[in-house]
C-alpha positions in Angstrom: -110.4 116.4 67.0 -107.2 118.4 67.4 -105.6 115.7 69.6 -106.5 113.0 67.0 -104.8 115.0 64.3 -101.7 115.5 66.3 -101.5 111.7 67.1 -101.9 110.8 63.4 -99.2 113.4 62.5 -96.7 111.9 65.0 -97.5 108.3 63.8 -96.9 109.3 60.2 -93.6 110.9 61.1 -92.5 107.8 62.9 -93.2 105.6 59.9 -91.5 108.0 57.5 -88.3 108.3 59.7 -88.0 104.6 60.3 -90.8 102.2 59.4 -89.5 99.6 61.8 -89.2 101.9 64.8 -92.9 102.8 64.7 -93.8 99.2 65.5 -92.2 96.6 67.7 -90.1 94.1 65.8 -90.6 90.4 66.3 -88.4 88.8 68.9 -86.9 85.5 67.6 -85.7 83.2 70.4 -82.9 80.6 69.8 -85.4 77.8 70.0 -87.5 79.5 67.3 -84.4 79.9 65.1 -83.8 76.1 65.6 -87.3 75.2 64.5 -87.1 77.5 61.5 -83.8 76.0 60.3 -85.2 72.5 60.8 -88.2 73.3 58.7 -86.6 75.3 55.9 -83.0 74.2 55.6 -82.2 72.8 52.1 -79.4 70.7 53.4 -81.6 68.9 56.0 -84.1 68.4 53.2 -81.4 66.8 51.0 -80.5 64.4 53.9 -84.2 63.5 54.3 -84.4 62.6 50.6 -81.2 60.5 50.9 -82.8 58.6 53.8 -86.0 58.0 51.7 -83.9 56.7 48.8 -82.1 54.3 51.3 -85.4 53.0 52.5 -86.5 52.3 49.0 -83.2 50.5 48.4 -84.5 47.9 51.0 -87.5 47.2 48.8 -85.3 46.9 45.8 -83.0 44.4 47.5 -86.1 42.4 48.7 -87.3 42.0 45.1 -84.4 39.7 44.3 -85.5 37.3 47.1 -89.1 37.0 45.8 -90.3 35.1 42.7 -90.9 37.0 39.6 -94.1 36.5 37.5 -94.4 37.5 33.9 -97.2 37.2 31.4 -97.4 37.7 27.7 -100.4 37.6 25.3 -100.4 37.9 21.5 -102.8 37.7 18.6 -101.7 36.9 15.1 -103.7 37.3 11.8 -102.8 36.2 8.3 -104.6 36.8 5.0 -105.2 33.1 4.7 -104.0 29.8 6.2 -101.0 28.0 4.7 -101.6 24.3 3.7 -99.0 21.6 3.5 -98.9 18.0 2.5 -99.9 16.9 6.0 -102.5 19.5 6.7 -102.4 23.1 7.9 -98.9 24.5 8.4 -99.7 28.1 9.4 -103.1 29.1 10.8 -105.1 32.1 9.6 -105.4 33.4 13.2 -103.7 32.5 16.4 -104.2 33.5 20.0 -101.4 32.8 22.6 -101.0 33.4 26.3 -97.8 32.7 28.3 -97.3 32.7 32.1 -93.8 32.4 33.6 -92.9 32.1 37.3 -89.2 32.2 38.3 -87.8 31.8 41.8 -84.1 32.2 42.6 -83.1 29.4 44.9 -79.4 30.1 45.4 -77.3 33.1 44.5 -74.1 32.4 46.4 -75.3 34.7 49.2 -75.4 37.8 47.1 -79.1 38.5 47.4 -79.1 38.2 51.2 -75.9 40.3 51.5 -77.4 43.0 49.3 -80.5 43.0 51.6 -78.3 43.4 54.7 -76.3 46.1 53.0 -79.6 48.0 52.2 -80.7 47.8 55.8 -77.3 49.2 56.9 -77.8 51.9 54.3 -81.0 53.0 56.1 -79.2 53.2 59.4 -76.4 55.2 57.7 -79.1 57.5 56.2 -80.5 58.2 59.6 -77.1 58.9 61.1 -76.3 61.2 58.2 -79.6 63.1 58.8 -78.7 63.4 62.4 -75.2 64.7 61.6 -76.5 67.2 59.1 -79.1 68.5 61.5 -76.5 68.8 64.2 -74.2 70.8 61.9 -77.0 73.1 60.8 -78.3 73.8 64.3 -74.8 74.4 65.6 -74.2 77.0 62.9 -77.5 78.6 63.9 -76.6 78.7 67.5 -73.1 80.2 66.8 -74.7 82.8 64.5 -77.3 83.6 67.1 -74.7 84.2 69.8 -72.6 86.3 67.4 -75.6 88.4 66.7 -76.2 88.8 70.5 -72.6 89.8 70.9 -72.9 92.4 68.2 -76.2 93.7 69.8 -74.5 94.0 73.2 -71.5 95.8 71.6 -73.9 98.3 70.1 -75.3 99.0 73.6 -71.7 99.4 74.9 -70.9 101.9 72.2 -74.1 103.8 72.8 -73.2 104.0 76.5 -69.8 105.3 75.6 -71.3 108.0 73.4 -73.5 109.1 76.3 -70.5 109.2 78.7 -68.4 111.3 76.3 -71.4 113.6 75.6 -71.6 114.2 79.4 -67.8 114.7 79.5 -68.0 117.2 76.7 -70.7 119.2 78.6 -68.5 119.2 81.7 -65.5 120.3 79.6 -67.5 123.1 78.0 -68.7 124.3 81.4 -65.1 124.4 82.8 -64.0 126.2 79.7 -66.7 128.9 80.0 -65.7 129.7 83.6 -62.0 129.7 82.7 -61.0 126.5 84.5 -60.0 124.6 81.3 -58.3 125.6 78.1 -59.8 125.2 74.6 -57.8 122.1 73.8 -59.6 120.2 76.5 -62.9 120.9 74.7 -61.4 120.0 71.3 -60.0 116.7 72.6 -63.4 115.8 74.1 -65.1 116.6 70.8 -62.6 114.5 68.9 -63.1 111.5 71.3 -66.9 111.9 71.0 -66.7 111.9 67.2 -64.5 108.8 67.2 -67.0 107.1 69.6 -69.9 107.9 67.2 -68.0 106.5 64.3 -67.4 103.3 66.3 -71.1 103.2 67.1 -72.0 103.3 63.4 -69.5 100.4 62.7 -71.0 98.4 65.6 -74.5 98.9 64.2 -73.3 97.8 60.8 -71.7 94.7 62.4 -75.0 94.0 64.1 -76.9 94.0 60.8 -74.3 91.8 59.2 -74.5 89.2 62.0 -78.3 89.3 61.9 -78.2 88.7 58.1 -75.9 85.7 58.7 -78.4 84.3 61.3 -81.3 84.9 58.9 -79.4 83.0 56.2 -78.8 79.9 58.5 -82.2 79.9 60.2 -84.2 81.1 57.2 -85.8 84.0 59.2 -87.6 86.6 57.1 -88.3 90.2 57.9 -86.8 92.5 60.6 -86.4 90.8 64.0 -84.8 91.3 67.4 -83.0 88.7 69.6 -83.4 87.6 73.2 -80.8 86.2 75.5 -81.4 82.5 76.0 -81.0 80.9 79.4 -77.3 80.5 80.5 -75.9 77.1 79.6 -74.4 74.7 82.0 -72.3 71.5 81.6 -72.2 68.6 83.9 -68.9 67.9 85.7 -67.0 64.9 84.2 -63.4 64.0 83.7 -61.8 64.3 80.3 -61.6 60.5 80.0 -65.4 60.2 80.6 -66.1 62.8 78.0 -63.9 61.0 75.5 -65.7 57.7 76.2 -69.1 59.4 75.8 -67.9 60.9 72.5 -66.9 57.5 71.2 -70.3 56.1 72.1 -72.5 59.0 71.0 -70.8 60.7 68.0 -73.0 60.3 64.9 -70.1 60.6 62.5 -68.2 57.8 64.2 -71.4 55.6 64.2 -71.8 56.4 60.5 -68.2 55.4 59.8 -68.8 52.1 61.7 -71.9 51.5 59.6 -69.8 52.1 56.5 -67.3 49.5 57.7 -70.2 46.9 58.0 -71.5 47.9 54.5 -68.0 47.2 53.1 -68.0 43.8 54.7 -71.3 43.0 53.0 -69.8 44.2 49.7 -67.1 41.6 50.2 -69.8 38.9 50.7 -71.4 40.1 47.5 -68.1 39.9 45.6 -67.4 36.4 47.0 -70.9 35.3 45.9 -69.9 35.6 42.3 -67.6 32.6 42.7 -70.5 30.3 43.4 -73.1 29.0 41.0 -76.7 30.4 40.7 -79.7 28.1 40.9 -83.2 29.0 39.9 -86.5 27.2 39.4 -88.8 28.3 36.6 -92.4 27.2 35.8 -94.2 27.9 32.5 -97.7 27.7 31.2 -98.5 28.1 27.5 -102.0 28.3 25.9 -102.6 28.5 22.2 -105.8 28.7 20.1 -105.5 28.5 16.3 -108.0 28.7 13.5 -107.7 26.4 11.6 -105.6 24.2 13.9 -102.2 23.0 12.7 -101.5 19.3 12.6 -99.2 19.1 15.7 -100.9 21.8 17.9 -100.6 21.6 21.7 -103.2 23.9 23.1 -102.0 23.7 26.7 -98.4 23.2 27.7 -97.0 23.1 31.3 -93.3 22.8 32.1 -90.7 23.3 34.9 -87.1 24.2 34.5 -84.3 23.9 37.1 -81.5 26.1 35.9 -77.9 26.1 37.2 -75.6 28.8 36.0 -71.8 29.1 36.7 -69.4 31.4 34.9 -66.2 29.6 34.1 -64.0 32.4 32.8 -64.7 36.2 32.6 -61.3 37.7 32.2 -60.5 37.7 36.0 -63.4 40.2 36.6 -64.5 38.5 39.8 -61.0 38.4 41.2 -60.6 42.2 40.6 -64.0 43.0 42.1 -63.2 41.0 45.2 -59.8 42.7 45.6 -61.5 46.1 45.3 -64.1 45.2 47.9 -61.4 44.1 50.4 -59.4 47.3 49.7 -62.5 49.5 50.4 -63.0 47.6 53.6 -59.4 48.2 54.8 -59.9 51.9 53.8 -63.0 52.2 55.9 -61.3 50.7 58.9 -58.4 53.2 58.5 -60.9 56.1 58.3 -62.7 54.9 61.4 -59.4 54.7 63.4 -58.4 58.1 62.3 -61.8 59.6 63.1 -61.7 58.0 66.6 -58.3 59.6 67.3 -59.5 62.9 65.9 -62.5 62.9 68.1 -60.3 62.5 71.2 -58.3 65.5 70.2 -61.4 67.5 69.5 -62.9 66.8 72.9 -59.7 67.7 74.7 -59.4 71.0 72.7 -63.0 72.0 73.3 -62.7 71.3 77.0 -59.5 73.4 77.3 -61.1 76.3 75.5 -64.1 76.2 77.8 -62.0 76.0 80.9 -59.9 79.0 79.7 -63.0 81.1 79.0 -64.6 80.2 82.3 -61.5 81.2 84.3 -61.5 84.6 82.6 -65.1 85.5 83.4 -64.7 86.2 87.1 -61.6 88.3 86.5 -63.4 90.3 83.7 -66.5 90.9 85.8 -64.2 92.4 88.6 -62.4 94.5 86.0 -65.7 95.9 84.6 -67.0 96.7 88.1 -63.7 98.5 89.0 -63.6 100.3 85.7 -67.2 101.6 86.1 -66.6 102.8 89.6 -63.3 104.4 88.5 -64.9 106.2 85.6 -67.7 107.5 87.8 -65.3 108.8 90.4 -62.9 110.5 87.9 -65.8 112.1 86.1 -67.1 113.7 89.3 -63.5 114.8 90.1 -63.1 116.3 86.6 -66.4 118.3 87.0 -64.9 120.0 90.1 -61.4 120.4 88.7 -59.7 117.5 90.7 -58.9 115.4 87.6 -57.6 116.1 84.1 -59.1 115.5 80.7 -56.6 112.7 80.1 -57.7 111.0 83.4 -61.3 110.9 82.1 -60.4 109.6 78.7 -58.1 106.9 80.1 -60.8 105.8 82.5 -63.3 105.6 79.6 -60.9 103.6 77.5 -60.3 101.2 80.3 -64.1 100.8 80.9 -65.0 100.2 77.3 -62.2 97.7 76.8 -63.3 95.7 79.9 -66.9 95.8 78.8 -66.0 94.5 75.3 -63.9 91.7 76.7 -66.6 90.7 79.2 -69.2 90.6 76.5 -67.1 88.6 74.0 -66.0 86.2 76.7 -69.5 85.7 78.0 -71.0 84.8 74.6 -67.9 82.9 73.5 -68.2 80.7 76.6 -71.8 79.8 75.7 -70.7 78.8 72.2 -67.8 76.8 73.9 -70.3 74.8 75.9 -72.2 74.0 72.8 -68.9 73.0 71.1 -68.2 70.6 74.0 -71.7 69.1 73.7 -71.2 68.7 69.9 -67.7 67.2 70.4 -69.1 64.5 72.7 -72.2 63.8 70.6 -74.9 65.0 73.0 -75.7 68.3 71.3 -79.0 67.2 69.8 -80.0 65.4 73.0 -80.0 68.7 74.8 -82.1 70.6 72.3 -85.6 71.8 73.3 -88.4 69.4 72.3 -89.4 69.7 68.7 -86.4 71.9 68.0 -83.5 69.5 67.6 -85.2 66.3 66.3 -86.9 65.7 63.0 -89.9 63.3 62.5 -87.4 60.5 61.8 -86.2 60.6 65.5 -82.6 60.6 64.5 -81.1 62.2 67.6 -77.9 60.4 67.5 -76.7 56.9 68.3 -76.8 55.4 71.7 -74.3 52.8 70.8 -71.4 52.5 68.4 -72.0 49.6 66.0 
């Protein structure tokens, strides 16, 4: 009974001190962050709605190719019939039913061009969804690695505090036996206080980066992070990467689609210079009481209609000029984007190569700095090294550890940046993490 009471008391104290330390926090992996962002992101939802609207635009364009059927029914009632010299002029009651069927036969190519443009719009909607998904997931990945970097920096600062606490204990021992002066202890206390202040700032940075990740990935509640598997990139030449980017980039494929849409808009504008031809069939049924003298109860007719605007204030000329200008504009934007992609691929590869070349050097520096600090700390404990030697060794160690941590995680982000620059970022996502139900993982060819 006493043991149970002690256990409950300890549990209550843990919850009061920190409600999140008493229980293990949920560990969110990078893949889980991807899935959460895919399911909850408003921007991805907006792109999905744009795609749905584009699909409905196809139905709208089809409607102009099919016949239209209209019906009309009416009932008329008067107080009395109107008589004339030749019989009934206006009946007392009249029932009427009209049926009209109209089929456009020729529109100058406008209807078919609008249909082709709508189909291209659906492709553009899928590419836009792919591009939006790619941007969101890349932001999630970058925020995740920034949070991991901050988490590792907290561990580095905690280790520094432990080292300086041990150094302070050694300094106090030497001071008590008369082997060191008071200033050595005071300097050790000052360095320890500064390290504790840096630890507080590092923990604040960790919470800030986790909040940013929670915003991008729509993660709720306290959580911890886990290091994902190290990323690798296949060996290819810069020219091959640039070629892949021109084939796989969603934004370039989207711009190519916009060029084709602008071509269809030119066809639509040209179609206004041609006549429109339509066929209309009508059926009219009338029942009167009393019947008028010249009543036709059933009437059937067919009308072939040809329409051609002769003058409209040069409206068609202006619309055609605008369509051609938009087409030239889309071509220029595509050419600029193509050049921009080449530069982006080269820049991302150079950044990755620079970070990769630094890693081995930094690992060696950290190993040397750790061994150096351990040796000097032991020497200080027996009076063979000074306080300045210990503090310099600690500063060298923590600087090397920070650089190694930052470079390690920056290199992972740099690999993702290369994948994004060449258009294969979504293809390398885990299953069900980087693709929506629409299957818009990026283009395989550049239209």
